[in-house]
N, C-alpha and C positions, 0 to 999 in steps of 0.2 A: 671577441666572443659574441657581442651583440649582433654582428653581421652574420655569424654562423647561425644564430637562433633565427634571425630574420629570414635568412635564406631557407632554412628548414621549414619555417612557416609558409613561405611562398611556395616551395615545392609541394608541401602537403595540400595547399589550397588548389594548386594546379592539378594535382593527381586526383583530388576529389571531383573536380569538374571535368577531367579528361574522359570519364566514362561516357559522357554525353556525346563526345565526338567519335568514339569508337563504334564498333559494331555491337552495341549493347543489346539490340533485339535478338541477334543470333545467340549471344551469350545467355540471355534469359531463356530462350526456347530450348537450347541444349541442356541447360541446368535443370529446367522443369521436366524435360523428357527423362533425364537421368533419375531425378528424385521422385517423380510422380507417375512415370510411365506405366508402372505395374497396376495403377489404379484406373487407367483408362484415359481416353482422349479428353473427356470433360474435366478431369482433374488437372491434366496438363494445361488446358486452356485457362482454367481458373487461376492456376499458378502464374502463367504468363500475364494474364490481365492484371493480377494483383501487383506483380513486379513492375509492369509498365506504368501503372498508376503511381507506384512508389517513386519511380524515377522522376516523374513530373513533380511530385511533392518535394523530393530532395532538391530539385532545381530551384524551388521557391523559397528555400531557407534563406533568411537574411545573412549577409556577409559576416556579421558579427559572430555567427555560429560556425564559421568555416572550419575552425579547429576541431570542433565536436564532430562535424560531418566527416572530416578527413579521418579522424580516429575510428569512427564507426565504419567507414568505408573499408579501412584497412582490416579491421577485426571481423566484420560481418559479411562482407561482399560474397564470400564463398557460399553463404547460406541464402543469398538472394537480396534484392534491393528492398523488399518489404522489411527484411530484418535490419538492413542499414537504416531505413527510415524509422523503424520502431526504436532502435538504439538511440538515434539522434533525438527523436521526440521525447523519450524518457529522460535523457541527459539534460536537454534544454529545460524541461519541466522541473527537474531536480535542482538545476542551477538557479532557476528563478525562485524556487521555494527556499533554498538555502540563503539567498540574498534577503529574504524577508525575516530571518531569525534575528 
């Protein structure tokens, strides 16, 4: 049972980091065009810039938060990497606050 859990955690960590190797820029541009295109090119650009910054931030999370990042990636990626980062930021903050009770 422990091996299955360990394997699951390893797979989730790899999938969380796999986005950096794929064609993430194309994914971001296409999603932003779809979601923000009706508001003009400047809004699409703002969306793309925000998500690219978020990808860099996600890459900088310490390894000890990989399970949080993997869960947020799974739940929020369809809404953009800025939402993934916000999810992870909030969960990390909450986890730290709970440890102080």
